[in-house]
Structures are given as C-alpha cells and as structure tokens.
C-alpha positions as a Markdown table, in Angstrom:
| # | Residue | x | y | z |
|---|---|---|---|---|
| 1 | Met | -10.1 | 116.7 | -57.1 |
| 2 | Lys | -11.8 | 118.2 | -60.1 |
| 3 | Arg | -12.1 | 116.9 | -63.3 |
| 4 | Tyr | -9.5 | 118.9 | -65.7 |
| 5 | Arg | -12.4 | 119.6 | -68.8 |
| 6 | Val | -14.0 | 122.4 | -70.5 |
| 7 | Glu | -17.9 | 122.9 | -69.6 |
| 8 | Glu | -19.9 | 123.1 | -72.7 |
| 9 | Asp | -22.7 | 125.4 | -72.8 |
| 10 | Thr | -25.6 | 122.6 | -72.4 |
| 11 | Gly | -23.2 | 120.1 | -70.0 |
| 12 | His | -23.8 | 121.5 | -66.6 |
| 13 | Ser | -27.0 | 119.5 | -65.6 |
| 14 | Pro | -26.6 | 116.9 | -62.7 |
| 15 | Thr | -27.7 | 114.4 | -65.1 |
| 16 | Arg | -25.4 | 115.1 | -67.7 |
| 17 | Lys | -22.5 | 115.5 | -65.5 |
| 18 | Lys | -23.2 | 112.2 | -64.2 |
| 19 | Ala | -23.6 | 110.8 | -67.8 |
| 20 | Arg | -20.6 | 112.2 | -68.9 |
| 21 | Ala | -18.7 | 110.9 | -65.8 |
| 22 | Glu | -19.6 | 107.6 | -66.4 |
| 23 | Glu | -18.5 | 108.0 | -69.9 |
| 24 | Asp | -15.1 | 108.8 | -68.9 |
| 25 | Thr | -14.0 | 106.1 | -66.6 |
| 26 | Gly | -16.5 | 103.2 | -68.6 |
| 27 | His | -18.7 | 102.6 | -65.7 |
| 28 | Ser | -22.1 | 103.3 | -67.9 |
| 29 | Pro | -24.2 | 100.2 | -68.1 |
| 30 | Thr | -24.5 | 101.4 | -72.2 |
| 31 | Arg | -20.7 | 101.7 | -72.0 |
| 32 | Lys | -20.1 | 98.3 | -70.6 |
| 33 | Lys | -22.5 | 96.5 | -72.7 |
| 34 | Ala | -20.8 | 97.7 | -75.6 |
| 35 | Arg | -17.3 | 97.5 | -74.8 |
| 36 | Ala | -18.4 | 93.8 | -73.6 |
| 37 | Glu | -19.0 | 93.3 | -77.2 |
| 38 | Glu | -16.4 | 95.3 | -78.7 |
| 39 | Glu | -14.1 | 92.8 | -76.7 |
| 40 | Thr | -15.4 | 89.3 | -78.1 |
| 41 | Asp | -14.4 | 90.7 | -81.6 |
| 42 | Thr | -11.1 | 92.5 | -80.6 |
| 43 | Ser | -7.5 | 91.0 | -80.0 |
| 44 | Glu | -5.9 | 90.9 | -76.8 |
| 45 | Ala | -3.4 | 93.1 | -78.1 |
| 46 | Ala | -6.7 | 95.7 | -78.5 |
| 47 | Lys | -8.1 | 94.8 | -75.3 |
| 48 | Phe | -4.6 | 95.4 | -73.3 |
| 49 | Asn | -4.4 | 98.6 | -74.6 |
| 50 | Asp | -8.1 | 99.1 | -74.2 |
| 51 | Arg | -7.6 | 98.5 | -70.3 |
| 52 | Val | -4.8 | 100.7 | -70.2 |
| 53 | Leu | -6.4 | 103.7 | -72.0 |
| 54 | Arg | -9.2 | 103.6 | -69.1 |
| 55 | Lys | -6.6 | 103.3 | -66.7 |
| 56 | Leu | -5.0 | 106.2 | -67.7 |
| 57 | Gln | -8.5 | 108.4 | -68.4 |
| 58 | Arg | -9.4 | 107.5 | -64.5 |
| 59 | Ala | -5.6 | 109.0 | -63.5 |
| 60 | Phe | -5.9 | 112.0 | -65.0 |
| 61 | Ala | -9.5 | 112.5 | -63.7 |
| 62 | Ala | -8.3 | 112.5 | -60.3 |
| 63 | Asp | -5.2 | 114.4 | -61.2 |
| 64 | Pro | -4.9 | 116.6 | -64.2 |
| 65 | Glu | -1.7 | 117.6 | -63.7 |
| 66 | Gly | 0.0 | 114.2 | -62.3 |
| 67 | Asp | 2.6 | 111.8 | -64.0 |
| 68 | Leu | 0.5 | 109.8 | -66.5 |
| 69 | Leu | 3.8 | 107.9 | -67.7 |
| 70 | Ala | 3.6 | 106.7 | -64.0 |
| 71 | Asn | 0.2 | 104.9 | -64.7 |
| 72 | Phe | 1.7 | 102.7 | -67.3 |
| 73 | Pro | 1.8 | 98.9 | -66.8 |
| 74 | Thr | 5.2 | 97.6 | -66.0 |
| 75 | Gly | 6.5 | 96.0 | -69.1 |
| 76 | Tyr | 3.8 | 98.1 | -71.0 |
| 77 | Ser | 5.6 | 97.7 | -74.3 |
| 78 | Thr | 6.9 | 93.9 | -74.3 |
| 79 | Arg | 3.6 | 92.5 | -72.6 |
| 80 | Leu | 1.4 | 94.5 | -75.6 |
| 81 | Ala | 4.2 | 93.0 | -78.3 |
| 82 | Glu | 3.6 | 89.5 | -76.7 |
| 83 | Ala | -0.2 | 90.1 | -76.9 |
| 84 | Gln | 0.2 | 91.1 | -80.8 |
| 85 | Ala | 2.5 | 88.0 | -81.5 |
| 86 | Ala | 0.0 | 85.6 | -79.4 |
| 87 | Ala | -2.4 | 86.9 | -81.6 |
| 88 | Arg | -0.5 | 86.4 | -85.2 |
| 89 | Val | -0.4 | 82.9 | -83.9 |
| 90 | Asp | -3.6 | 82.2 | -82.7 |
| 91 | Lys | -4.7 | 83.4 | -86.5 |
| 92 | Ser | -2.1 | 80.9 | -87.5 |
| 93 | Asn | -4.1 | 78.1 | -85.7 |
| 94 | Val | -7.7 | 78.9 | -87.0 |
| 95 | Ser | -6.1 | 78.6 | -90.2 |
| 96 | Ala | -4.6 | 75.5 | -89.9 |
| 97 | Lys | -7.7 | 74.0 | -88.1 |
| 98 | Lys | -9.7 | 75.3 | -91.4 |
| 99 | Val | -6.7 | 74.0 | -93.7 |
| 100 | Cys | -6.5 | 70.5 | -91.9 |
| 101 | Ser | -10.4 | 70.1 | -92.2 |
| 102 | Thr | -10.1 | 70.1 | -96.0 |
| 103 | Lys | -9.7 | 66.7 | -97.7 |
| 104 | Ser | -7.7 | 67.5 | -100.7 |
| 105 | Met | -4.6 | 67.9 | -98.2 |
| 106 | Ser | -2.0 | 65.2 | -97.8 |
| 107 | Glu | -1.7 | 63.5 | -94.7 |
| 108 | Ala | 2.0 | 64.5 | -94.7 |
| 109 | Asp | 1.0 | 68.2 | -94.8 |
| 110 | Arg | -1.8 | 68.0 | -92.2 |
| 111 | Ala | 0.6 | 66.6 | -89.9 |
| 112 | Thr | 3.0 | 68.9 | -90.6 |
| 113 | Val | 0.2 | 72.1 | -89.6 |
| 114 | Ala | -1.0 | 70.0 | -86.9 |
| 115 | Asp | 2.5 | 69.8 | -84.9 |
| 116 | Ala | 2.7 | 73.7 | -85.7 |
| 117 | Ala | -0.8 | 74.6 | -83.9 |
| 118 | Arg | 0.3 | 72.2 | -80.8 |
| 119 | Val | 3.4 | 74.6 | -80.2 |
| 120 | Pro | 2.7 | 76.8 | -77.3 |
| 121 | Val | 2.8 | 80.3 | -77.2 |
| 122 | Glu | 5.5 | 81.6 | -75.1 |
| 123 | Gln | 8.1 | 78.6 | -77.3 |
| 124 | Thr | 7.3 | 80.6 | -80.4 |
| 125 | Pro | 10.3 | 82.3 | -81.8 |
| 126 | Glu | 8.3 | 84.9 | -82.7 |
| 127 | Val | 7.1 | 86.0 | -79.7 |
| 128 | Arg | 10.8 | 85.8 | -78.4 |
| 129 | Thr | 12.3 | 87.9 | -80.9 |
| 130 | Thr | 9.4 | 90.1 | -80.7 |
| 131 | Ala | 10.3 | 91.0 | -77.1 |
| 132 | Ala | 14.1 | 90.8 | -77.1 |
| 133 | Gly | 14.0 | 92.9 | -80.3 |
| 134 | Leu | 12.7 | 95.9 | -78.7 |
| 135 | Gly | 15.1 | 96.0 | -76.5 |
| 136 | Leu | 12.4 | 96.2 | -73.5 |
| 137 | Leu | 12.6 | 92.8 | -72.2 |
| 138 | Ser | 16.3 | 90.9 | -73.1 |
| 139 | Leu | 15.7 | 87.0 | -72.4 |
| 140 | Ser | 19.5 | 87.0 | -72.2 |
| 141 | Thr | 20.1 | 88.9 | -69.6 |
| 142 | Ala | 16.7 | 87.6 | -67.3 |
| 143 | Ala | 17.0 | 85.4 | -64.9 |
| 144 | Ile | 15.5 | 83.0 | -62.0 |
| 145 | Val | 18.5 | 83.8 | -59.2 |
| 146 | Phe | 16.6 | 81.8 | -56.3 |
| 147 | Pro | 14.3 | 79.2 | -57.3 |
| 148 | Leu | 10.4 | 80.1 | -57.0 |
| 149 | Ser | 8.8 | 78.2 | -54.2 |
| 150 | Glu | 5.7 | 76.4 | -54.6 |
| 151 | Pro | 3.5 | 78.8 | -53.2 |
| 152 | Val | 4.5 | 81.4 | -55.8 |
| 153 | Gln | 4.5 | 79.4 | -58.7 |
| 154 | Gly | 1.0 | 78.3 | -57.5 |
| 155 | Leu | 0.5 | 82.3 | -57.5 |
| 156 | Leu | 2.1 | 83.1 | -60.8 |
| 157 | Gly | 0.1 | 80.0 | -62.4 |
| 158 | Val | 3.1 | 78.5 | -64.1 |
| 159 | His | 3.8 | 75.3 | -65.4 |
| 160 | Ala | 7.4 | 73.3 | -65.0 |
| 161 | His | 7.9 | 74.2 | -68.6 |
| 162 | Glu | 7.7 | 77.8 | -67.8 |
| 163 | Leu | 10.3 | 77.8 | -65.2 |
| 164 | Ser | 12.7 | 79.1 | -67.5 |
| 165 | Ala | 14.2 | 82.5 | -67.4 |
| 166 | Ala | 13.8 | 82.7 | -71.1 |
| 167 | Ser | 9.8 | 81.9 | -71.3 |
| 168 | Pro | 8.2 | 85.4 | -71.6 |
| 169 | Ser | 5.0 | 83.6 | -70.4 |
| 170 | Leu | 6.9 | 83.8 | -67.0 |
| 171 | Trp | 7.7 | 87.0 | -67.1 |
| 172 | Asn | 4.3 | 88.0 | -68.4 |
| 173 | Lys | 2.5 | 86.1 | -65.7 |
| 174 | Leu | 4.8 | 88.2 | -63.5 |
| 175 | Tyr | 3.7 | 91.3 | -65.0 |
| 176 | Asn | 0.4 | 90.5 | -64.6 |
| 177 | Leu | 0.6 | 89.8 | -60.9 |
| 178 | Ile | 2.2 | 93.0 | -60.2 |
| 179 | Asp | -0.3 | 94.8 | -62.0 |
| 180 | Ala | -3.1 | 92.8 | -59.9 |
| 181 | Ser | -1.1 | 93.5 | -56.7 |
| 182 | Glu | -1.2 | 96.3 | -53.7 |
| 183 | Ile | 1.3 | 98.5 | -53.2 |
| 184 | Ile | 1.7 | 98.3 | -49.3 |
| 185 | Trp | 5.2 | 100.4 | -49.4 |
| 186 | Gln | 6.8 | 102.5 | -52.0 |
| 187 | Asn | 10.0 | 104.7 | -51.9 |
| 188 | Gly | 8.8 | 107.9 | -53.4 |
| 189 | Pro | 6.1 | 107.9 | -56.1 |
| 190 | Asn | 8.0 | 107.8 | -59.1 |
| 191 | Gly | 9.6 | 104.5 | -59.0 |
| 192 | Gly | 12.4 | 103.6 | -56.5 |
| 193 | Val | 11.9 | 100.5 | -54.3 |
| 194 | Ala | 8.3 | 99.5 | -53.7 |
| 195 | Val | 7.0 | 96.3 | -51.8 |
| 196 | Leu | 3.4 | 94.7 | -53.4 |
| 197 | Lys | 1.3 | 92.5 | -51.5 |
| 198 | Cys | 0.4 | 89.8 | -54.1 |
| 199 | Ser | -1.7 | 87.6 | -51.9 |
| 200 | Ala | -2.8 | 87.2 | -48.3 |
| 201 | Asp | 0.6 | 85.2 | -47.3 |
| 202 | Ile | 3.0 | 86.9 | -50.2 |
| 203 | Val | 4.8 | 89.8 | -51.2 |
| 204 | Val | 7.6 | 90.8 | -53.6 |
| 205 | Lys | 9.8 | 93.5 | -53.1 |
| 206 | Met | 11.0 | 95.2 | -56.6 |
| 207 | Val | 14.4 | 96.5 | -56.2 |
| 208 | Pro | 15.5 | 98.7 | -59.7 |
| 209 | Asn | 19.4 | 98.8 | -60.0 |
| 210 | Phe | 19.6 | 96.2 | -57.6 |
| 211 | Glu | 23.4 | 95.2 | -56.8 |
| 212 | Asp | 23.7 | 92.3 | -54.5 |
| 213 | Tyr | 21.7 | 89.6 | -52.6 |
| 214 | Thr | 22.6 | 90.3 | -49.0 |
| 215 | Glu | 18.9 | 90.7 | -47.6 |
| 216 | Tyr | 18.1 | 87.6 | -49.6 |
| 217 | Thr | 21.0 | 85.6 | -48.4 |
| 218 | Thr | 20.3 | 86.9 | -44.8 |
| 219 | Met | 16.8 | 85.6 | -44.9 |
| 220 | Glu | 18.1 | 82.2 | -45.9 |
| 221 | Tyr | 20.5 | 82.1 | -43.4 |
| 222 | Leu | 18.3 | 83.2 | -40.2 |
| 223 | Gly | 15.7 | 80.9 | -41.4 |
| 224 | Arg | 18.7 | 77.7 | -41.0 |
| 225 | His | 20.3 | 78.9 | -37.9 |
| 226 | Ala | 18.2 | 81.2 | -36.0 |
| 227 | Pro | 14.3 | 80.6 | -37.2 |
| 228 | Glu | 13.2 | 82.2 | -33.7 |
| 229 | Val | 13.9 | 85.4 | -34.6 |
| 230 | Pro | 10.8 | 87.0 | -36.8 |
| 231 | Val | 12.2 | 87.4 | -40.7 |
| 232 | Pro | 10.4 | 87.2 | -44.0 |
| 233 | Lys | 10.6 | 83.7 | -45.2 |
| 234 | Pro | 12.6 | 83.9 | -48.7 |
| 235 | Leu | 10.4 | 82.6 | -51.4 |
| 236 | Gly | 12.6 | 83.1 | -54.7 |
| 237 | Val | 14.1 | 85.8 | -56.8 |
| 238 | Leu | 14.0 | 87.0 | -60.4 |
| 239 | Ile | 16.2 | 89.3 | -62.3 |
| 240 | Ser | 15.6 | 91.6 | -65.3 |
| 241 | Glu | 17.1 | 94.7 | -66.9 |
| 242 | Lys | 18.8 | 95.1 | -63.6 |
| 243 | Thr | 15.4 | 95.4 | -61.9 |
| 244 | Ala | 14.9 | 92.2 | -59.0 |
| 245 | Tyr | 11.6 | 90.9 | -57.7 |
| 246 | Ile | 12.4 | 89.3 | -54.4 |
| 247 | Phe | 9.2 | 87.3 | -53.1 |
| 248 | Met | 9.1 | 86.5 | -49.5 |
| 249 | Ser | 6.3 | 86.3 | -47.0 |
| 250 | Phe | 4.5 | 88.5 | -45.6 |
| 251 | Val | 4.3 | 90.0 | -42.2 |
| 252 | Pro | 1.5 | 91.0 | -40.4 |
| 253 | Gly | 0.9 | 94.0 | -38.6 |
| 254 | Ser | 1.9 | 97.6 | -38.1 |
| 255 | Thr | 5.3 | 99.4 | -38.4 |
| 256 | Leu | 6.6 | 100.3 | -35.2 |
| 257 | Glu | 6.8 | 103.5 | -36.5 |
| 258 | Ser | 3.4 | 104.1 | -37.2 |
| 259 | Val | 2.6 | 103.6 | -33.6 |
| 260 | Trp | 5.2 | 104.7 | -31.4 |
| 261 | Thr | 4.3 | 108.1 | -30.3 |
| 262 | Gln | 1.1 | 106.8 | -29.2 |
| 263 | Leu | 2.7 | 104.1 | -26.6 |
| 264 | Pro | 2.6 | 104.6 | -23.1 |
| 265 | Ser | 6.2 | 104.4 | -21.5 |
| 266 | Glu | 5.6 | 100.8 | -20.2 |
| 267 | Gln | 4.8 | 99.7 | -23.8 |
| 268 | Lys | 7.4 | 101.3 | -25.3 |
| 269 | Ala | 10.0 | 99.6 | -22.3 |
| 270 | Ser | 8.3 | 96.1 | -23.4 |
| 271 | Ile | 8.9 | 96.5 | -27.1 |
| 272 | Ser | 12.6 | 97.5 | -26.2 |
| 273 | Asn | 12.8 | 94.4 | -24.0 |
| 274 | Gln | 11.5 | 92.0 | -26.8 |
| 275 | Leu | 14.1 | 93.7 | -29.1 |
| 276 | Ser | 16.7 | 93.0 | -26.9 |
| 277 | Arg | 16.0 | 89.3 | -26.8 |
| 278 | Ile | 16.2 | 89.1 | -31.0 |
| 279 | Leu | 19.5 | 90.8 | -31.0 |
| 280 | Leu | 21.3 | 89.1 | -28.1 |
| 281 | Lys | 19.6 | 85.7 | -30.4 |
| 282 | Leu | 21.5 | 87.4 | -33.3 |
| 283 | Arg | 24.6 | 88.1 | -31.4 |
| 284 | Glu | 24.6 | 84.4 | -30.5 |
| 285 | Leu | 25.7 | 83.8 | -34.4 |
| 286 | Glu | 29.7 | 83.0 | -34.3 |
| 287 | Leu | 31.3 | 83.9 | -37.8 |
| 288 | Pro | 31.7 | 80.7 | -39.7 |
| 289 | Lys | 35.5 | 79.5 | -40.0 |
| 290 | Asp | 37.3 | 81.2 | -43.0 |
| 291 | Ser | 34.3 | 83.6 | -43.6 |
| 292 | Gln | 34.7 | 87.4 | -44.2 |
| 293 | Leu | 33.1 | 90.2 | -42.4 |
| 294 | Gly | 29.6 | 91.6 | -43.7 |
| 295 | Gly | 26.9 | 89.6 | -45.8 |
| 296 | Ile | 26.7 | 86.2 | -45.3 |
| 297 | Gly | 26.9 | 85.2 | -48.8 |
| 298 | Gly | 30.4 | 86.8 | -49.2 |
| 299 | Glu | 28.8 | 90.1 | -50.5 |
| 300 | Gly | 31.4 | 92.5 | -48.6 |
| 301 | Cys | 31.1 | 95.0 | -45.9 |
| 302 | Lys | 29.3 | 98.3 | -46.2 |
| 303 | Asp | 28.6 | 101.7 | -44.8 |
| 304 | Thr | 25.5 | 104.0 | -45.3 |
| 305 | Arg | 26.3 | 107.2 | -44.8 |
| 306 | Arg | 25.4 | 110.1 | -47.5 |
| 307 | His | 25.5 | 107.2 | -49.8 |
| 308 | Thr | 26.4 | 103.4 | -49.6 |
| 309 | Arg | 30.3 | 102.3 | -49.8 |
| 310 | Ile | 31.1 | 98.3 | -50.2 |
| 311 | Ser | 34.4 | 96.8 | -49.7 |
| 312 | Arg | 35.9 | 95.3 | -52.7 |
| 313 | Lys | 38.4 | 93.5 | -51.3 |
| 314 | Pro | 37.6 | 90.6 | -48.3 |
| 315 | Ile | 37.8 | 91.8 | -44.6 |
| 316 | Arg | 38.5 | 89.0 | -42.5 |
| 317 | Ser | 39.7 | 91.0 | -38.9 |
| 318 | Ile | 38.4 | 94.3 | -37.2 |
| 319 | Ala | 41.4 | 96.0 | -37.9 |
| 320 | Glu | 40.8 | 95.4 | -41.8 |
| 321 | Phe | 37.0 | 96.7 | -41.0 |
| 322 | Glu | 38.5 | 99.7 | -39.4 |
| 323 | Asp | 40.9 | 100.7 | -42.5 |
| 324 | Phe | 37.7 | 100.0 | -44.7 |
| 325 | Ile | 35.8 | 102.8 | -42.5 |
| 326 | Phe | 38.5 | 105.3 | -42.5 |
| 327 | Ser | 39.5 | 104.9 | -45.9 |
| 328 | Ser | 37.0 | 106.9 | -47.6 |
| 329 | Pro | 39.0 | 109.1 | -50.0 |
| 330 | His | 40.0 | 113.2 | -49.3 |
| 331 | Phe | 38.1 | 113.0 | -46.2 |
| 332 | Gly | 40.7 | 113.3 | -43.6 |
| 333 | Gly | 44.8 | 113.5 | -43.2 |
| 334 | Ser | 46.5 | 110.5 | -42.0 |
| 335 | Val | 47.4 | 112.1 | -38.7 |
| 336 | Tyr | 43.9 | 113.0 | -38.0 |
| 337 | Ile | 42.3 | 109.6 | -38.6 |
| 338 | Lys | 45.4 | 107.7 | -36.8 |
| 339 | Leu | 44.2 | 109.9 | -33.6 |
| 340 | Leu | 40.6 | 109.3 | -34.3 |
| 341 | Arg | 41.1 | 105.7 | -34.1 |
| 342 | Ser | 43.3 | 105.5 | -31.5 |
| 343 | Met | 41.0 | 106.7 | -29.3 |
| 344 | Ser | 38.8 | 103.8 | -29.4 |
| 345 | Gln | 41.5 | 100.9 | -29.1 |
| 346 | Ser | 40.3 | 100.7 | -25.3 |
| 347 | His | 37.7 | 98.6 | -26.4 |
| 348 | Thr | 38.5 | 94.9 | -27.5 |
| 349 | Ser | 35.3 | 93.8 | -29.7 |
| 350 | Lys | 34.3 | 91.1 | -31.2 |
| 351 | Val | 32.5 | 89.8 | -34.4 |
| 352 | Val | 28.6 | 89.7 | -34.1 |
| 353 | Phe | 25.9 | 89.1 | -36.5 |
| 354 | Ser | 23.6 | 92.8 | -37.1 |
| 355 | His | 20.9 | 94.0 | -38.8 |
| 356 | Gly | 22.7 | 96.7 | -39.8 |
| 357 | Asp | 19.7 | 99.7 | -40.2 |
| 358 | Leu | 17.5 | 98.8 | -37.2 |
| 359 | Arg | 14.8 | 101.7 | -36.9 |
| 360 | Pro | 11.2 | 101.5 | -36.1 |
| 361 | Ala | 10.2 | 101.5 | -39.7 |
| 362 | Asn | 11.8 | 98.5 | -40.0 |
| 363 | Ile | 10.1 | 96.8 | -37.2 |
| 364 | Val | 6.7 | 95.0 | -37.4 |
| 365 | Val | 4.7 | 94.7 | -34.4 |
| 366 | Gln | 1.1 | 93.6 | -33.5 |
| 367 | Ser | -1.0 | 94.6 | -30.5 |
| 368 | Asp | -4.2 | 91.7 | -28.6 |
| 369 | Gln | -7.3 | 92.7 | -27.4 |
| 370 | Gln | -5.3 | 94.5 | -24.4 |
| 371 | Cys | -3.7 | 96.9 | -26.7 |
| 372 | Asn | -0.1 | 95.1 | -25.8 |
| 373 | Tyr | 2.1 | 95.3 | -28.7 |
| 374 | Ser | 4.4 | 92.5 | -29.7 |
| 375 | Ile | 7.8 | 92.5 | -32.4 |
| 376 | Ser | 6.2 | 90.0 | -35.4 |
| 377 | Gly | 8.8 | 90.8 | -37.5 |
| 378 | Ile | 12.4 | 92.6 | -38.4 |
| 379 | Leu | 12.4 | 93.8 | -42.3 |
| 380 | Asp | 15.1 | 94.9 | -44.6 |
| 381 | Trp | 18.3 | 93.0 | -44.2 |
| 382 | Glu | 20.2 | 94.5 | -47.1 |
| 383 | Met | 22.9 | 95.8 | -44.2 |
| 384 | Gly | 22.8 | 92.7 | -42.5 |
| 385 | Gly | 25.9 | 90.5 | -41.6 |
| 386 | Phe | 28.8 | 89.9 | -39.4 |
| 387 | Tyr | 30.0 | 92.8 | -38.3 |
| 388 | Pro | 32.0 | 94.5 | -34.9 |
| 389 | Asp | 30.2 | 94.4 | -32.0 |
| 390 | Tyr | 30.0 | 98.0 | -31.6 |
| 391 | Trp | 28.4 | 98.6 | -35.4 |
| 392 | Glu | 24.8 | 98.0 | -34.2 |
| 393 | Ser | 24.5 | 101.0 | -31.8 |
| 394 | Val | 26.6 | 103.2 | -34.4 |
| 395 | Lys | 24.2 | 102.5 | -36.9 |
| 396 | Ala | 21.4 | 102.4 | -35.0 |
| 397 | Thr | 21.5 | 106.3 | -34.2 |
| 398 | Asn | 22.7 | 106.9 | -38.2 |
| 399 | Thr | 19.5 | 109.4 | -38.5 |
| 400 | Met | 19.6 | 111.0 | -35.2 |
| 401 | Ala | 20.2 | 114.9 | -35.7 |
| 402 | Pro | 21.5 | 117.4 | -33.1 |
| 403 | Gln | 17.9 | 118.3 | -32.7 |
| 404 | Glu | 16.2 | 115.0 | -32.4 |
| 405 | Glu | 13.2 | 114.6 | -30.2 |
| 406 | Asp | 12.5 | 111.1 | -30.7 |
| 407 | Asp | 12.6 | 109.6 | -28.1 |
| 408 | Trp | 12.9 | 106.0 | -29.7 |
| 409 | Tyr | 16.7 | 106.2 | -29.1 |
| 410 | Leu | 16.6 | 106.0 | -25.2 |
| 411 | Tyr | 14.6 | 102.8 | -25.5 |
| 412 | Leu | 17.3 | 101.0 | -27.8 |
| 413 | Pro | 18.2 | 97.7 | -26.3 |
| 414 | Gly | 21.8 | 97.8 | -24.4 |
| 415 | Cys | 23.2 | 95.8 | -26.9 |
| 416 | Ala | 22.2 | 98.9 | -30.0 |
| 417 | Ser | 22.8 | 101.2 | -27.4 |
| 418 | Pro | 25.5 | 104.5 | -28.1 |
| 419 | Thr | 25.6 | 103.9 | -23.8 |
| 420 | Ser | 27.4 | 100.3 | -24.1 |
| 421 | Tyr | 29.9 | 101.9 | -27.2 |
| 422 | Pro | 30.4 | 105.3 | -26.2 |
| 423 | Leu | 34.1 | 106.1 | -27.4 |
| 424 | His | 33.2 | 104.1 | -31.0 |
| 425 | Trp | 30.3 | 106.0 | -31.3 |
| 426 | Leu | 31.5 | 109.6 | -30.6 |
| 427 | Val | 34.2 | 109.0 | -32.5 |
| 428 | Asp | 32.3 | 107.7 | -36.1 |
| 429 | Arg | 30.0 | 110.8 | -35.1 |
| 430 | Lys | 32.8 | 112.8 | -35.3 |
| 431 | Trp | 34.2 | 111.4 | -38.6 |
| 432 | Asp | 30.7 | 110.8 | -39.5 |
| 433 | Val | 30.6 | 115.0 | -40.5 |
| 434 | His | 33.4 | 114.6 | -42.7 |
| 435 | Val | 32.2 | 111.6 | -45.0 |
| 436 | Ala | 30.1 | 112.9 | -47.8 |
C-alpha cells in the first residue's frame, strides 16, 4: 500500500525515496548504527518504547488508515511500568555497589545494602505496586488455574520462584512470548479469541471474557480415557483480567475447511469414515456415576444458537436437559412447546460424549505423498461433554442454511447425521426459528 506522507519538492528521486523509506522503518545502516549506540546508554523502558514506536511506524506505512491501537504490544502500560521500576532498582544496585566499595562504610551498613541489592527485580514491592496501582494488571485477580507443563515453563524461561500468579516476572515473560509468537488464527481483526504458535510444538489460545474451563477439562479427560482420539494435549492455563491463556500442543496440518472443496468424492468419503470411527470411540465413554450432563468438570450444559445459554442448575437426565432447551423465555407458549416435545418422544435416547461443534474448521487433516488425507486432530472442545445421542447431529448442522450448497453435510457420519435422528433434528430446527 502507498505511504501516507506529503512529498517534498526535492524528495522525488528514487535514491531519496529509498533513503526516506529506510529512515521510516529504521532499516538504514546509519540509523541502525546510531540506534545501537543510543541503546547502550538508554534504559530498558526507553528501548521498549523505541521498539513499539518503530512497530507503529511500520504499521502506519503499511496502512495509513489502520487501527494503530491494535498494534500496541499486549500489556503495554504494565510492561513499561515494570521496565521503569526495574531501571530504578538497577540504579539503586549500582549506587549500592559504589557505596559498598567505600572504606568509610560500616560493616553493618555494607551488609544491609548488599542484601537489598540481591533482591530479584520481580520480587520488589516497587514493581508490584506500580503494576497493580495502575490498574492494568491486578495481580490479586491473576491466577495459575492449571499448572504449567515443563515444556511451557522452558518456553517462558521461568524459574521455580517465578511460578506464582503474584510474580510480575511471569506475566512479563508471557507478554514477551506472545509478542514473539505467530498468530495462526484470530476471531476478527481487532481482538477476540486468538491462537498463537509459540514454538514448533506449542500454541497458546487467548480467550477474553473467559467464562469456564470446559475445553481444557475435556482435553484432560479425553487424554486419560480416550487417548486414541486426536485432541491437543493441555499444557496449563493462566488467567488475568478475565483473559485466559490456554497452552496446548500444536496439531500439525490444515483445517478440513481449507481443503474440502478440492477433495474428490472418494477422499471425502474416507474422511467421513475416519471421523465416524473417532466419534464412535467417543460415544463409548460412559457418564461417570452421579455426574451431571454437560461439561466433564461440572460446567453445565450449553446451547449455542444466536447466543450461548448455560444451564444454571445440575442436569442429570435427558428430560431435564430438554426442559433446559425449551426453557428459553418468551419464545413459545406452553401448548406449542408441549406439542413440539411430544413429536420426538418415540425415540429412546441415551447419554453419550459429544464434541458439540463439529465442522470442517475444527478438524485438522494431513496428506501423504499420494495426497491421501487423514485426520490429525479435532479442535475446539468448548461445547464438549455428555449430551443426548441426537445432540451431535443437531449441532453439526447448526450453521446450515436453507440455501446451503456445501456438501459437507451430506458426508456427516451416521452418528452425527440428521438422517439418524430425523424427528429430533426437525423439532430442533422448528424451535430454532423462534429462539433469538
């Protein structure tokens, strides 16, 4: 895209344009040398601001009308405050060393200053007060919800004394990791859920306005009880300011959504058969005794349509589950709802384990040298748990429109196809029209 700047009368030559472009982005040899000399004498806070400024300049050059705020590093103000506080501590340490070298200083005073100099930066009250006082990172609300695995600890470069939600050092290293990671998926250009690839084997899923841990507890449960089902391995969860950072193993391959239209019919049938075996393995799992329906961690049942409803009281039977489904307020009279529910009562349902959001975007595939595709992973288990057996077919077609031309729905495995549960499916479609 064109740069947004007013040309100077003498600035039209190719050489001048190149020089100016180098100056704008900070890539000219002279500028690089000057910047290197400057950085040797500047604080970490100044260096941090310099990097941010150059990032904003590049973003502006690429898109003058873009949202510059979206290019600020995560936790910018908090990290800047920590760098400023660290600089003050460093200066104190330098002064302490100079004082300690003075012969006139008493032994007791030398010991006191030396002890202060040995206090790690991340443990100083000054850093904690600065971060929390700004209201940008409230350490009192930060938490390590599920322990970080050793690979994640190594990736972050954290030590034992930093494995505390109250350690600013942990969060600073997390933000550094996020800034250095590649965004491989994002729900919209300005915020929302994002998945970042942190290394060859690890990703972190950032979820703002986090509500529950169904995805994580489901991956843990399946790893223990159905290890042959290809799901990411959960590696730990951090949460702060209602944003969750969910670490998990990276699943190599491409989404089925990205290749489906190019696949021949025999390949589509093969994928369908593979998916059927995976789902049938899931459906062999039995609801633990005295457990409620929905998320395996007791997170409740979910029903996502135009929005997501979550049950507020334990549901222990299919009848109670359907009470929940048809309890959405203001969307049907008692007679209408009773008639709808009576249409599907001829089918005796059982409770099985379901994914709850089965679609090509949540299925990862890989191809061999003969271009034969195999399923390498199933993603996004937020809606997973124990539900009636017909529920997978209802939710697998949740986004299918009357004008649908995508033949994916024709290849749904039998246990997830409306053809196996026609009455339940049709009743739900009729109900769905009324639910906002």
